[in-house]
DRENTI-249214 format. One line per field, with one value per residue (C-alpha): residue in one letter; x, y, z. Coordinates in steps of 0.25 Angstrom, whole numbers, plus 2048, in hexadecimal, padded with zeros to 3 digits. Layout:
! DRENTI-249214
tinu: A / ...
X: X / ...
Y: Y / ...
Z: Z / ...
//
This chain:
! DRENTI-249214
tinu: M / K / L / E / T / L / I / S / K / T / I / E / W / H / L / A / R / N / L / I / E / G / S / T / D / K / Q / Q / F / M / K / L / H / E / E / V / G / E / L / C / E / S / I / S / N / E / T / D / V / R / D / D / I / G / D / I / M / V / V / L / I / N / I / A / T / R / N / G / Y / T / L / A / E / C / L / E / V / A / Y / K / D / I / K / D / R / T / G / Q / M / V / D / G / V / F / V / K / D / A / A
X: 800 / 805 / 809 / 7FF / 7F5 / 7FA / 7FA / 7EC / 7E6 / 7ED / 7E7 / 7DA / 7DD / 7E0 / 7D4 / 7CB / 7D0 / 7CF / 7DF / 7E0 / 7D6 / 7D5 / 7E3 / 7EF / 7FD / 801 / 7F9 / 7FF / 80D / 80C / 807 / 813 / 81C / 816 / 818 / 826 / 829 / 824 / 82D / 839 / 835 / 835 / 842 / 848 / 843 / 846 / 838 / 830 / 82E / 824 / 817 / 81E / 822 / 814 / 80D / 817 / 812 / 803 / 805 / 80D / 802 / 7F8 / 801 / 802 / 7F4 / 7EF / 7F8 / 7F4 / 802 / 805 / 810 / 816 / 816 / 81C / 827 / 82A / 82C / 835 / 83D / 83F / 844 / 84E / 851 / 85E / 862 / 870 / 876 / 87D / 87B / 87E / 87B / 872 / 869 / 86A / 86E / 86B / 876 / 873 / 86B
Y: 800 / 80E / 817 / 822 / 817 / 811 / 820 / 823 / 815 / 819 / 826 / 820 / 816 / 820 / 828 / 81C / 819 / 828 / 829 / 836 / 83F / 835 / 835 / 83F / 841 / 83E / 830 / 82E / 830 / 827 / 81C / 820 / 81E / 810 / 80C / 811 / 808 / 7FD / 800 / 800 / 7F3 / 7ED / 7F3 / 7ED / 7E0 / 7E1 / 7DE / 7E3 / 7F2 / 7F5 / 7F4 / 7FE / 808 / 807 / 809 / 816 / 81A / 819 / 821 / 82C / 82C / 82F / 83A / 841 / 840 / 846 / 852 / 853 / 84E / 842 / 839 / 83E / 84D / 849 / 841 / 84C / 856 / 84C / 849 / 859 / 859 / 84E / 84F / 857 / 853 / 84E / 846 / 839 / 82B / 828 / 81A / 817 / 824 / 831 / 83C / 849 / 855 / 861 / 86C
Z: 800 / 7FD / 808 / 806 / 806 / 813 / 819 / 815 / 81A / 827 / 828 / 826 / 830 / 83A / 837 / 839 / 847 / 84B / 84D / 846 / 84E / 859 / 85D / 860 / 85A / 869 / 869 / 85B / 85F / 86B / 861 / 858 / 863 / 866 / 857 / 858 / 863 / 85B / 850 / 859 / 860 / 851 / 84D / 85B / 858 / 849 / 844 / 839 / 83B / 82F / 839 / 843 / 839 / 832 / 840 / 842 / 834 / 838 / 844 / 83D / 832 / 83E / 844 / 836 / 832 / 83F / 83C / 82E / 828 / 81E / 821 / 814 / 818 / 826 / 81F / 816 / 821 / 828 / 81B / 819 / 826 / 825 / 816 / 817 / 825 / 827 / 831 / 834 / 839 / 847 / 84C / 841 / 845 / 83A / 843 / 83D / 83D / 845 / 83E
//
């Protein structure tokens, strides 16, 4: 299924369950934190992370939708912020240069 279709179906799922108007960003952030914890567990156990990544995306779609944004818009803003960033790898982590 195409990403756009999956996002649309996910928004419909949220709306059908009153998870846009009936929830808050704070509540959804707590759910996001829970899902990130599950991803951490899967990575630690070296098991399939696809469901965990998908669950994180579901929550991010909720937060974006409730704020009137699309995932593409959010990603574009983030990309514009990082596209010219320089730095170096330190112990497997990219550390950006001081501004």
